[in-house]
Residue, then its C-alpha position, 0 to 999 in steps of 0.5 A: m500500500s505504501d507504494v500506491v499511497r506514494r505514487l498516487g498521493i492519497t491516504v492509506g485509507a483511500a488506497s486500502k478502500g480502492v484496492d479492496r474494491q479492485v480485489r472484490d471486482g477481480l482486477v487485482r490480487r494480493q500476494a504475500n511478500p515472502e520477505d515481509g509477512r506484514s506486507s503484500f504485493l498487488e498483481l493485475t489479474p487477466a481481467g485487470r490487464r484487459v481493463l488497463d489495456e482498454m483504458l490506455p488509448t483513452l488516457d493517451r488521447a486525453t493526455a494529448e488533448a490536454l497538452r495541445g495548445t500549451g505552446v510546446p512544439d508538436g515535435d517536442l510533445a511527440h518526443l515526450a510521448r515516446v519517453l513516457a511510453a518507454v518509462r511506462g514500459g520499464l515500470e511494467a517490466g519492473s513490476a513483472r519481476 
């Protein structure tokens, strides 16, 4: 939960409730941390991966629309998009370990 709290900037209670709902809905599952029994890891289920994959194009479009008109040249925005895609890919690969 501490990673969720830190990355989203929300309270522990809000993170717990959100994760509990996602577990209930079958989108994520908790796995015990073998090195620390007091904590657990969160893992996307196949259903959660499908929802995320369906959501990402909408997020990408909304982000592109929000960035238009900011005065940043299109070429720089395209470069930023490639960098963010690489970061997202690296984070996803890291979470798979």
